[in-house]
C-alpha positions in Angstrom: -5.6 25.3 -11.3 -7.4 26.6 -8.2 -7.0 25.2 -4.6 -10.6 23.8 -4.7 -9.8 21.8 -7.9 -6.7 20.3 -6.2 -8.8 19.2 -3.2 -11.4 17.7 -5.5 -8.8 15.7 -7.4 -7.2 14.6 -4.1 -10.6 13.5 -2.7 -11.4 11.5 -5.9 -8.0 9.8 -5.6 -8.7 8.9 -2.0 -11.8 7.0 -3.0 -9.8 4.9 -5.4 -7.0 4.5 -2.8 -9.5 3.3 -0.2 -11.0 0.7 -2.6 -7.5 -0.6 -3.5 -6.6 -0.7 0.2 -9.6 -2.9 1.0 -8.8 -5.1 -2.0 -5.2 -5.4 -0.9 -6.2 -6.4 2.7 -8.6 -9.0 1.3 -5.9 -10.4 -1.0 -3.4 -10.6 1.8 -6.0 -12.4 3.9 -6.6 -14.8 1.0 -2.8 -15.4 0.7 -2.7 -16.3 4.4 -5.6 -18.7 4.0 -4.0 -20.4 1.1 -0.7 -20.6 3.1 -2.6 -22.2 6.0 -4.4 -24.7 3.7 -1.1 -25.5 2.0 0.4 -26.3 5.4 -2.6 -28.4 6.6 -3.2 -30.4 3.4 -1.5 -33.8 3.7 -1.3 -34.0 -0.1 0.8 -30.8 -0.4 3.9 -31.3 -2.6 6.8 -29.0 -3.6 5.0 -27.6 -6.6 2.0 -26.6 -4.4 4.3 -24.9 -1.9 6.0 -23.0 -4.7 2.8 -21.8 -6.3 1.3 -20.8 -2.9 4.5 -18.9 -2.1 4.5 -17.2 -5.5 0.8 -16.1 -5.1 1.6 -14.6 -1.6 4.6 -12.8 -2.9 2.7 -11.4 -5.9 -0.1 -10.2 -3.7 2.4 -8.5 -1.4 4.2 -6.9 -4.3 0.9 -5.6 -5.7 0.1 -4.2 -2.2 3.6 -2.6 -2.0 3.1 -0.8 -5.3 -0.4 0.4 -4.4 0.8 1.7 -1.0 3.5 3.6 -2.8 1.0 5.0 -5.3 -1.2 6.2 -2.4 1.7 7.9 -0.7 2.5 9.7 -4.0 -1.1 10.8 -4.3 -0.7 12.7 -1.1 2.6 14.1 -2.3 1.2 15.1 -5.6 -1.5 17.2 -3.9 1.1 18.7 -1.6 3.3 19.6 -4.6 0.3 21.1 -6.5 -0.6 23.2 -3.4 3.0 24.3 -3.1 3.2 25.2 -6.7 0.0 27.2 -6.4 1.5 29.1 -3.5 4.7 29.7 -5.4 2.8 31.2 -8.3 1.6 33.9 -5.9 -1.9 32.6 -5.3 -2.9 32.7 -1.7 -3.7 29.3 -0.2 -5.8 28.4 2.8 -4.4 27.6 6.2 -5.7 24.1 5.7 -3.5 23.8 2.6 -0.6 25.2 4.5 -1.1 22.6 7.2 -1.5 19.8 4.7 1.8 20.7 3.0 3.5 20.7 6.4 1.9 17.4 7.3 2.9 15.6 4.1 6.4 17.1 4.6 7.7 16.6 1.0 6.9 17.4 -2.6 9.2 14.7 -4.0 7.8 11.4 -5.2 8.7 8.3 -3.2 9.5 4.8 -4.3 8.5 2.9 -1.1 5.5 2.9 1.2 5.7 4.6 4.6 7.6 2.6 7.3 4.4 1.2 8.8 3.4 0.0 5.4 6.7 -1.7 4.9 6.4 -3.4 8.3 2.9 -4.6 7.3 4.2 -6.2 4.1 7.3 -7.7 5.8 5.3 -9.3 8.7 2.6 -10.5 6.3 5.3 -12.1 4.1 6.8 -13.8 7.2 3.4 -15.2 8.1 2.6 -16.4 4.6 6.0 -18.0 3.9 6.3 -19.3 7.5 3.0 -21.2 7.2 4.1 -22.8 4.0 7.8 -23.6 4.6 8.4 -23.9 8.4 8.3 -27.4 9.8 5.2 -28.5 11.7 5.5 -28.9 15.4 3.9 -32.2 16.6 
């Protein structure tokens, strides 16, 4: 595989990653809206709270998986470029910089720390709206 092909595949993957990112943000927003409506509805019962919580946690889990997949897309490109270089093929300075920027060629099982913080804070907001007592 040539460097140009690696960049083409990486670019194509970034399009899908962007779309999934937008979808994940919208789903988290929807989860927060459902949590707020669950909190404000006087007819909310335990089952409604459990279902709303489950939906929020499922959305956050999906987002977690997608963020990890996106990170691994970057790592896969870095590994492909590193393998290309190791095979004796000369790579561009951009590719060298990209490998240094990504910093690893080993797959990860969690998102980057900022992504983790996003999911944790979103989870606190969602579950807090549903389960914390109302202040009068």
